[in-house]
mmCIF file of the C-alpha atoms, coordinates in Angstrom:
data_MODEL
# 
_entry.id   MODEL 
# 
loop_
_atom_site.group_PDB 
_atom_site.id 
_atom_site.type_symbol 
_atom_site.label_atom_id 
_atom_site.label_alt_id 
_atom_site.label_comp_id 
_atom_site.label_asym_id 
_atom_site.label_entity_id 
_atom_site.label_seq_id 
_atom_site.pdbx_PDB_ins_code 
_atom_site.Cartn_x 
_atom_site.Cartn_y 
_atom_site.Cartn_z 
_atom_site.occupancy 
_atom_site.B_iso_or_equiv 
_atom_site.pdbx_formal_charge 
_atom_site.auth_seq_id 
_atom_site.auth_comp_id 
_atom_site.auth_asym_id 
_atom_site.auth_atom_id 
_atom_site.pdbx_PDB_model_num 
ATOM 1   C CA . UNK A 1 1   ? -34.990 40.721 -6.588 1.00 0.00 ? 1   UNK A CA 1 
ATOM 2   C CA . UNK A 1 2   ? -35.254 43.059 -3.426 1.00 0.00 ? 2   UNK A CA 1 
ATOM 3   C CA . UNK A 1 3   ? -38.251 43.759 -1.403 1.00 0.00 ? 3   UNK A CA 1 
ATOM 4   C CA . UNK A 1 4   ? -40.326 46.663 -2.653 1.00 0.00 ? 4   UNK A CA 1 
ATOM 5   C CA . UNK A 1 5   ? -40.489 49.708 -0.277 1.00 0.00 ? 5   UNK A CA 1 
ATOM 6   C CA . UNK A 1 6   ? -43.967 50.738 0.527  1.00 0.00 ? 6   UNK A CA 1 
ATOM 7   C CA . UNK A 1 7   ? -44.925 54.049 -0.955 1.00 0.00 ? 7   UNK A CA 1 
ATOM 8   C CA . UNK A 1 8   ? -45.868 56.988 1.290  1.00 0.00 ? 8   UNK A CA 1 
ATOM 9   C CA . UNK A 1 9   ? -44.804 57.951 4.798  1.00 0.00 ? 9   UNK A CA 1 
ATOM 10  C CA . UNK A 1 10  ? -44.331 55.596 7.586  1.00 0.00 ? 10  UNK A CA 1 
ATOM 11  C CA . UNK A 1 11  ? -46.803 55.680 10.465 1.00 0.00 ? 11  UNK A CA 1 
ATOM 12  C CA . UNK A 1 12  ? -44.171 55.695 13.200 1.00 0.00 ? 12  UNK A CA 1 
ATOM 13  C CA . UNK A 1 13  ? -40.460 54.899 13.918 1.00 0.00 ? 13  UNK A CA 1 
ATOM 14  C CA . UNK A 1 14  ? -41.233 51.186 14.566 1.00 0.00 ? 14  UNK A CA 1 
ATOM 15  C CA . UNK A 1 15  ? -42.916 50.987 11.197 1.00 0.00 ? 15  UNK A CA 1 
ATOM 16  C CA . UNK A 1 16  ? -39.828 52.431 9.518  1.00 0.00 ? 16  UNK A CA 1 
ATOM 17  C CA . UNK A 1 17  ? -37.527 50.089 11.471 1.00 0.00 ? 17  UNK A CA 1 
ATOM 18  C CA . UNK A 1 18  ? -39.627 47.021 10.688 1.00 0.00 ? 18  UNK A CA 1 
ATOM 19  C CA . UNK A 1 19  ? -39.297 47.933 6.906  1.00 0.00 ? 19  UNK A CA 1 
ATOM 20  C CA . UNK A 1 20  ? -35.503 47.675 7.295  1.00 0.00 ? 20  UNK A CA 1 
ATOM 21  C CA . UNK A 1 21  ? -35.510 44.470 9.299  1.00 0.00 ? 21  UNK A CA 1 
ATOM 22  C CA . UNK A 1 22  ? -38.644 42.820 8.419  1.00 0.00 ? 22  UNK A CA 1 
ATOM 23  C CA . UNK A 1 23  ? -38.644 39.159 7.382  1.00 0.00 ? 23  UNK A CA 1 
ATOM 24  C CA . UNK A 1 24  ? -37.594 35.926 8.992  1.00 0.00 ? 24  UNK A CA 1 
ATOM 25  C CA . UNK A 1 25  ? -33.870 36.198 8.385  1.00 0.00 ? 25  UNK A CA 1 
ATOM 26  C CA . UNK A 1 26  ? -32.551 39.744 8.611  1.00 0.00 ? 26  UNK A CA 1 
ATOM 27  C CA . UNK A 1 27  ? -32.338 40.019 12.519 1.00 0.00 ? 27  UNK A CA 1 
ATOM 28  C CA . UNK A 1 28  ? -30.402 36.525 12.386 1.00 0.00 ? 28  UNK A CA 1 
ATOM 29  C CA . UNK A 1 29  ? -27.863 37.957 9.941  1.00 0.00 ? 29  UNK A CA 1 
ATOM 30  C CA . UNK A 1 30  ? -27.581 41.087 12.030 1.00 0.00 ? 30  UNK A CA 1 
ATOM 31  C CA . UNK A 1 31  ? -26.997 38.777 15.095 1.00 0.00 ? 31  UNK A CA 1 
ATOM 32  C CA . UNK A 1 32  ? -24.265 36.763 13.257 1.00 0.00 ? 32  UNK A CA 1 
ATOM 33  C CA . UNK A 1 33  ? -22.464 39.832 12.060 1.00 0.00 ? 33  UNK A CA 1 
ATOM 34  C CA . UNK A 1 34  ? -22.472 41.469 15.590 1.00 0.00 ? 34  UNK A CA 1 
ATOM 35  C CA . UNK A 1 35  ? -19.495 39.506 16.708 1.00 0.00 ? 35  UNK A CA 1 
ATOM 36  C CA . UNK A 1 36  ? -17.283 39.282 13.636 1.00 0.00 ? 36  UNK A CA 1 
ATOM 37  C CA . UNK A 1 37  ? -16.873 40.091 10.004 1.00 0.00 ? 37  UNK A CA 1 
ATOM 38  C CA . UNK A 1 38  ? -17.957 37.120 7.938  1.00 0.00 ? 38  UNK A CA 1 
ATOM 39  C CA . UNK A 1 39  ? -17.650 35.760 4.420  1.00 0.00 ? 39  UNK A CA 1 
ATOM 40  C CA . UNK A 1 40  ? -20.633 34.529 2.786  1.00 0.00 ? 40  UNK A CA 1 
ATOM 41  C CA . UNK A 1 41  ? -20.158 30.830 3.523  1.00 0.00 ? 41  UNK A CA 1 
ATOM 42  C CA . UNK A 1 42  ? -19.604 31.663 7.270  1.00 0.00 ? 42  UNK A CA 1 
ATOM 43  C CA . UNK A 1 43  ? -22.815 33.476 7.415  1.00 0.00 ? 43  UNK A CA 1 
ATOM 44  C CA . UNK A 1 44  ? -24.609 30.715 5.771  1.00 0.00 ? 44  UNK A CA 1 
ATOM 45  C CA . UNK A 1 45  ? -23.347 28.430 8.494  1.00 0.00 ? 45  UNK A CA 1 
ATOM 46  C CA . UNK A 1 46  ? -24.250 30.914 11.236 1.00 0.00 ? 46  UNK A CA 1 
ATOM 47  C CA . UNK A 1 47  ? -27.751 31.243 9.977  1.00 0.00 ? 47  UNK A CA 1 
ATOM 48  C CA . UNK A 1 48  ? -29.079 27.590 9.607  1.00 0.00 ? 48  UNK A CA 1 
ATOM 49  C CA . UNK A 1 49  ? -31.831 27.093 7.159  1.00 0.00 ? 49  UNK A CA 1 
ATOM 50  C CA . UNK A 1 50  ? -31.262 30.188 5.052  1.00 0.00 ? 50  UNK A CA 1 
ATOM 51  C CA . UNK A 1 51  ? -30.867 29.671 1.285  1.00 0.00 ? 51  UNK A CA 1 
ATOM 52  C CA . UNK A 1 52  ? -28.087 31.193 -0.742 1.00 0.00 ? 52  UNK A CA 1 
ATOM 53  C CA . UNK A 1 53  ? -30.725 33.203 -2.672 1.00 0.00 ? 53  UNK A CA 1 
ATOM 54  C CA . UNK A 1 54  ? -32.432 34.682 0.309  1.00 0.00 ? 54  UNK A CA 1 
ATOM 55  C CA . UNK A 1 55  ? -29.033 35.434 2.032  1.00 0.00 ? 55  UNK A CA 1 
ATOM 56  C CA . UNK A 1 56  ? -27.759 37.210 -1.052 1.00 0.00 ? 56  UNK A CA 1 
ATOM 57  C CA . UNK A 1 57  ? -30.957 39.259 -1.381 1.00 0.00 ? 57  UNK A CA 1 
ATOM 58  C CA . UNK A 1 58  ? -31.027 40.161 2.298  1.00 0.00 ? 58  UNK A CA 1 
ATOM 59  C CA . UNK A 1 59  ? -27.365 41.167 2.399  1.00 0.00 ? 59  UNK A CA 1 
ATOM 60  C CA . UNK A 1 60  ? -27.944 43.446 -0.656 1.00 0.00 ? 60  UNK A CA 1 
ATOM 61  C CA . UNK A 1 61  ? -30.922 45.079 0.992  1.00 0.00 ? 61  UNK A CA 1 
ATOM 62  C CA . UNK A 1 62  ? -29.105 45.541 4.227  1.00 0.00 ? 62  UNK A CA 1 
ATOM 63  C CA . UNK A 1 63  ? -26.226 47.041 2.413  1.00 0.00 ? 63  UNK A CA 1 
ATOM 64  C CA . UNK A 1 64  ? -28.499 49.456 0.550  1.00 0.00 ? 64  UNK A CA 1 
ATOM 65  C CA . UNK A 1 65  ? -29.967 50.477 3.832  1.00 0.00 ? 65  UNK A CA 1 
ATOM 66  C CA . UNK A 1 66  ? -26.574 51.247 5.207  1.00 0.00 ? 66  UNK A CA 1 
ATOM 67  C CA . UNK A 1 67  ? -26.664 48.533 7.792  1.00 0.00 ? 67  UNK A CA 1 
ATOM 68  C CA . UNK A 1 68  ? -24.081 46.151 6.366  1.00 0.00 ? 68  UNK A CA 1 
ATOM 69  C CA . UNK A 1 69  ? -20.780 46.829 4.739  1.00 0.00 ? 69  UNK A CA 1 
ATOM 70  C CA . UNK A 1 70  ? -19.602 44.629 1.849  1.00 0.00 ? 70  UNK A CA 1 
ATOM 71  C CA . UNK A 1 71  ? -15.894 44.636 1.142  1.00 0.00 ? 71  UNK A CA 1 
ATOM 72  C CA . UNK A 1 72  ? -14.460 42.991 -1.969 1.00 0.00 ? 72  UNK A CA 1 
ATOM 73  C CA . UNK A 1 73  ? -10.710 41.967 -1.666 1.00 0.00 ? 73  UNK A CA 1 
ATOM 74  C CA . UNK A 1 74  ? -8.780  42.105 -4.915 1.00 0.00 ? 74  UNK A CA 1 
ATOM 75  C CA . UNK A 1 75  ? -7.561  38.551 -4.729 1.00 0.00 ? 75  UNK A CA 1 
ATOM 76  C CA . UNK A 1 76  ? -7.772  35.401 -6.720 1.00 0.00 ? 76  UNK A CA 1 
ATOM 77  C CA . UNK A 1 77  ? -10.105 33.778 -5.983 1.00 0.00 ? 77  UNK A CA 1 
ATOM 78  C CA . UNK A 1 78  ? -12.090 36.952 -5.017 1.00 0.00 ? 78  UNK A CA 1 
ATOM 79  C CA . UNK A 1 79  ? -12.798 37.262 -1.273 1.00 0.00 ? 79  UNK A CA 1 
ATOM 80  C CA . UNK A 1 80  ? -15.893 39.171 -0.076 1.00 0.00 ? 80  UNK A CA 1 
ATOM 81  C CA . UNK A 1 81  ? -16.441 40.000 3.602  1.00 0.00 ? 81  UNK A CA 1 
ATOM 82  C CA . UNK A 1 82  ? -19.510 41.407 5.328  1.00 0.00 ? 82  UNK A CA 1 
ATOM 83  C CA . UNK A 1 83  ? -19.581 43.523 8.541  1.00 0.00 ? 83  UNK A CA 1 
ATOM 84  C CA . UNK A 1 84  ? -21.896 45.845 10.341 1.00 0.00 ? 84  UNK A CA 1 
ATOM 85  C CA . UNK A 1 85  ? -21.716 49.554 9.855  1.00 0.00 ? 85  UNK A CA 1 
ATOM 86  C CA . UNK A 1 86  ? -21.991 51.759 12.882 1.00 0.00 ? 86  UNK A CA 1 
ATOM 87  C CA . UNK A 1 87  ? -25.667 52.083 11.930 1.00 0.00 ? 87  UNK A CA 1 
ATOM 88  C CA . UNK A 1 88  ? -25.899 48.371 12.017 1.00 0.00 ? 88  UNK A CA 1 
ATOM 89  C CA . UNK A 1 89  ? -24.286 48.025 15.443 1.00 0.00 ? 89  UNK A CA 1 
ATOM 90  C CA . UNK A 1 90  ? -26.824 50.630 16.654 1.00 0.00 ? 90  UNK A CA 1 
ATOM 91  C CA . UNK A 1 91  ? -29.627 48.609 15.316 1.00 0.00 ? 91  UNK A CA 1 
ATOM 92  C CA . UNK A 1 92  ? -28.395 45.515 17.057 1.00 0.00 ? 92  UNK A CA 1 
ATOM 93  C CA . UNK A 1 93  ? -28.326 47.493 20.335 1.00 0.00 ? 93  UNK A CA 1 
ATOM 94  C CA . UNK A 1 94  ? -31.862 48.625 19.777 1.00 0.00 ? 94  UNK A CA 1 
ATOM 95  C CA . UNK A 1 95  ? -32.959 44.939 19.148 1.00 0.00 ? 95  UNK A CA 1 
ATOM 96  C CA . UNK A 1 96  ? -31.406 43.741 22.433 1.00 0.00 ? 96  UNK A CA 1 
ATOM 97  C CA . UNK A 1 97  ? -34.549 44.464 24.416 1.00 0.00 ? 97  UNK A CA 1 
ATOM 98  C CA . UNK A 1 98  ? -36.649 42.764 21.818 1.00 0.00 ? 98  UNK A CA 1 
ATOM 99  C CA . UNK A 1 99  ? -34.438 39.711 22.215 1.00 0.00 ? 99  UNK A CA 1 
ATOM 100 C CA . UNK A 1 100 ? -34.924 39.885 25.988 1.00 0.00 ? 100 UNK A CA 1 
ATOM 101 C CA . UNK A 1 101 ? -38.657 40.092 25.621 1.00 0.00 ? 101 UNK A CA 1 
ATOM 102 C CA . UNK A 1 102 ? -38.618 36.979 23.441 1.00 0.00 ? 102 UNK A CA 1 
ATOM 103 C CA . UNK A 1 103 ? -36.553 35.048 25.890 1.00 0.00 ? 103 UNK A CA 1 
ATOM 104 C CA . UNK A 1 104 ? -38.753 35.879 28.809 1.00 0.00 ? 104 UNK A CA 1 
ATOM 105 C CA . UNK A 1 105 ? -42.129 35.609 27.145 1.00 0.00 ? 105 UNK A CA 1 
ATOM 106 C CA . UNK A 1 106 ? -41.731 33.181 24.216 1.00 0.00 ? 106 UNK A CA 1 
ATOM 107 C CA . UNK A 1 107 ? -38.876 30.877 25.387 1.00 0.00 ? 107 UNK A CA 1 
ATOM 108 C CA . UNK A 1 108 ? -39.742 31.126 28.936 1.00 0.00 ? 108 UNK A CA 1 
ATOM 109 C CA . UNK A 1 109 ? -36.293 32.011 30.272 1.00 0.00 ? 109 UNK A CA 1 
ATOM 110 C CA . UNK A 1 110 ? -36.296 34.511 33.010 1.00 0.00 ? 110 UNK A CA 1 
ATOM 111 C CA . UNK A 1 111 ? -33.353 36.912 33.729 1.00 0.00 ? 111 UNK A CA 1 
ATOM 112 C CA . UNK A 1 112 ? -32.053 34.564 36.539 1.00 0.00 ? 112 UNK A CA 1 
ATOM 113 C CA . UNK A 1 113 ? -31.759 31.760 33.974 1.00 0.00 ? 113 UNK A CA 1 
ATOM 114 C CA . UNK A 1 114 ? -29.439 33.638 31.542 1.00 0.00 ? 114 UNK A CA 1 
ATOM 115 C CA . UNK A 1 115 ? -25.677 33.113 31.565 1.00 0.00 ? 115 UNK A CA 1 
ATOM 116 C CA . UNK A 1 116 ? -23.425 36.077 32.131 1.00 0.00 ? 116 UNK A CA 1 
ATOM 117 C CA . UNK A 1 117 ? -22.321 37.958 29.055 1.00 0.00 ? 117 UNK A CA 1 
ATOM 118 C CA . UNK A 1 118 ? -23.957 40.740 27.104 1.00 0.00 ? 118 UNK A CA 1 
ATOM 119 C CA . UNK A 1 119 ? -26.656 43.225 28.227 1.00 0.00 ? 119 UNK A CA 1 
ATOM 120 C CA . UNK A 1 120 ? -29.315 40.577 27.986 1.00 0.00 ? 120 UNK A CA 1 
ATOM 121 C CA . UNK A 1 121 ? -27.323 38.032 29.980 1.00 0.00 ? 121 UNK A CA 1 
ATOM 122 C CA . UNK A 1 122 ? -25.819 35.687 27.463 1.00 0.00 ? 122 UNK A CA 1 
ATOM 123 C CA . UNK A 1 123 ? -22.717 35.502 25.222 1.00 0.00 ? 123 UNK A CA 1 
ATOM 124 C CA . UNK A 1 124 ? -22.892 35.496 21.513 1.00 0.00 ? 124 UNK A CA 1 
ATOM 125 C CA . UNK A 1 125 ? -21.152 33.576 18.756 1.00 0.00 ? 125 UNK A CA 1 
ATOM 126 C CA . UNK A 1 126 ? -21.747 30.375 16.924 1.00 0.00 ? 126 UNK A CA 1 
ATOM 127 C CA . UNK A 1 127 ? -21.225 28.147 19.796 1.00 0.00 ? 127 UNK A CA 1 
ATOM 128 C CA . UNK A 1 128 ? -24.073 29.971 21.633 1.00 0.00 ? 128 UNK A CA 1 
ATOM 129 C CA . UNK A 1 129 ? -26.466 29.445 18.786 1.00 0.00 ? 129 UNK A CA 1 
ATOM 130 C CA . UNK A 1 130 ? -30.130 28.989 19.803 1.00 0.00 ? 130 UNK A CA 1 
ATOM 131 C CA . UNK A 1 131 ? -29.985 25.292 18.898 1.00 0.00 ? 131 UNK A CA 1 
ATOM 132 C CA . UNK A 1 132 ? -27.016 24.527 21.139 1.00 0.00 ? 132 UNK A CA 1 
ATOM 133 C CA . UNK A 1 133 ? -28.332 26.273 24.113 1.00 0.00 ? 133 UNK A CA 1 
ATOM 134 C CA . UNK A 1 134 ? -32.039 25.698 24.117 1.00 0.00 ? 134 UNK A CA 1 
ATOM 135 C CA . UNK A 1 135 ? -33.560 22.646 22.592 1.00 0.00 ? 135 UNK A CA 1 
ATOM 136 C CA . UNK A 1 136 ? -37.007 24.418 22.426 1.00 0.00 ? 136 UNK A CA 1 
ATOM 137 C CA . UNK A 1 137 ? -35.689 27.287 20.342 1.00 0.00 ? 137 UNK A CA 1 
ATOM 138 C CA . UNK A 1 138 ? -36.254 26.964 16.630 1.00 0.00 ? 138 UNK A CA 1 
ATOM 139 C CA . UNK A 1 139 ? -34.465 28.656 13.657 1.00 0.00 ? 139 UNK A CA 1 
ATOM 140 C CA . UNK A 1 140 ? -37.466 30.862 13.121 1.00 0.00 ? 140 UNK A CA 1 
ATOM 141 C CA . UNK A 1 141 ? -37.328 32.334 16.697 1.00 0.00 ? 141 UNK A CA 1 
ATOM 142 C CA . UNK A 1 142 ? -35.118 35.103 18.035 1.00 0.00 ? 142 UNK A CA 1 
ATOM 143 C CA . UNK A 1 143 ? -31.744 33.618 19.175 1.00 0.00 ? 143 UNK A CA 1 
ATOM 144 C CA . UNK A 1 144 ? -31.079 33.379 22.839 1.00 0.00 ? 144 UNK A CA 1 
ATOM 145 C CA . UNK A 1 145 ? -27.918 35.367 22.578 1.00 0.00 ? 145 UNK A CA 1 
ATOM 146 C CA . UNK A 1 146 ? -29.079 37.925 20.020 1.00 0.00 ? 146 UNK A CA 1 
ATOM 147 C CA . UNK A 1 147 ? -27.314 41.032 21.341 1.00 0.00 ? 147 UNK A CA 1 
ATOM 148 C CA . UNK A 1 148 ? -23.965 39.470 22.044 1.00 0.00 ? 148 UNK A CA 1 
ATOM 149 C CA . UNK A 1 149 ? -21.709 41.251 24.703 1.00 0.00 ? 149 UNK A CA 1 
ATOM 150 C CA . UNK A 1 150 ? -21.692 44.866 23.629 1.00 0.00 ? 150 UNK A CA 1 
# 
């Protein structure tokens, strides 16, 4: 069952954007898909702690919103891959400054502490997960390498 959209107009653009990315897991799914096309199992490994039910639900919602593309390959066994649409990449770029704010104000990492890489100073990918880089980071916080190197 997907989330129910609020009736009526949004108050502002942030309100509308939060309706698309709201929840604990959607931004982490976007982060994981920013680097590569992924199959369901790969996504589940890249987003530690997410259940199959929630991942399935969020992927469907992101697909309905035009953020994620789902491609089914006619093979046996069936192979399904998920990737970001141009709209999804644009959303990730917009979330980069939010990730930088979280690193500075929540995780306590200043700009000088970041490694070279993307626009927010760090590189993405599974080896750069928040758990591998920062022991203080938790799965329910913004990853330290959210924006990748766009």
